[in-house]
Steps between C-alpha positions, in 0.01 A plus 500: 500500500655184358463304179563126505681480169483120473232275653331194350151554638339261251656198674273252677662613827274807484182359349312489831592840642622732225272784613639474853856489367444823308329661799787411734749639249304825471495531878878456499542780246534282189257656256589346164616162373684380190401140424733326252365200313709191432329362188194550278252353750622698799502815286126455454461445876705810582297714260179372659629614840596839359151543357352428843741706713597853386826487697638204300706538181635214294807381314466221241755251371660157537713423805812292421363215713177500297648461154333161462186711443668726244418510130510773239121482489475561874753780479274658239214476751721668760567777249126552456462542877735798495214716376318453833520826698616324817797329332810709579799273421629181341592244762580303690767405250863404538742213557518236775808276527417376850220266391605474133157376393569608141827502302699813573528612139124461460442712811722771355315484167155539658628773732622692195173445314307649790733797531436563131128493574550760772697715256227478235237599755720756677455329836744428784602146596498311830800268510545179698852373566622210706865401471486688169544868576791573266346328198166675559671838543703447183192414293287783637774757449573375149138560404492836678812622323371374164173688546583845642152622405363249755774536760470878512122512542537478878560215742509182293478218750571351837717209603282371780634326810843628402791280607773652287793719599570873494660493155199324349258732677676813377510366143123458521450847646708654222258350247174603668430181694402470865545221754266392779540337839266250671479335842846336501655842565377445856671160537792478741756382244372707206755686288231741376558760777868521402402559139250771581764681705703519179222607263244689710130510407494736202439208260323257735148368556354275768307178442372194683498238222197368688429228592875430512803650680322604818696751712599463863318457740247308287754288311358155431143626464313618192627836382263785416523869401423628851858405589652762268565740794728236657716506188493879483594529867803274451616720212441812710695358793785391273533846345413697814212676328128513576255236383299788353794582272524138390129505423524827309790396278393143431142605426615770258725247327210257459270772366761604243596148397145376446358836389226460758198730466487571874 
């Protein structure tokens, strides 16, 4: 069994065939899905999907590229959504220096605000980084160390689509954070296989980030959760272990992180 720990199934890319997408994923061994919102509106869309499909769970928050939609009033609405039984995390939150659509200090401020929300609600976080890994790690770890009652409750978050190094990864692991790997681990020039050789899979999950980051051999086409086994197989081949072991460990990590009732 696999869990796709990060897939944006509310996107228009899936509006015409979402039932088929879920069915194909189930047939491929992917039984559960974590759907992170990117703002207030997509949080409502993600929750609607979760209410329709028992296998979908949701994370709510403001993506760093969606901060034009942010306000304290909308953050308060996000906080109200946390009471929904299918909401299992705060995210997708973080920092993005690649596109720089909002001032960097503002991104850091809103990232911190949303971590504080997660701490108040005793929820894990789903963290986006692009060209910003060290700053995001520093902020997340500062909050974790300042709130040991939160940090020590179990796994406290995931840095999704992780592009950092071994030192950063181990600092996260030491403070109860996980990392996850998507389709680019299958790319010919990817550095992700080298990283996973260093760190193993004890603190790792798998994800698609659908509809983005499609793995080989479907690169260039729409991504979907049924491709999770391609990512798992690459990890298995890299570490010379079975794909079943990758599925077992990454699924257990996802269950623990999101406190899934499955």
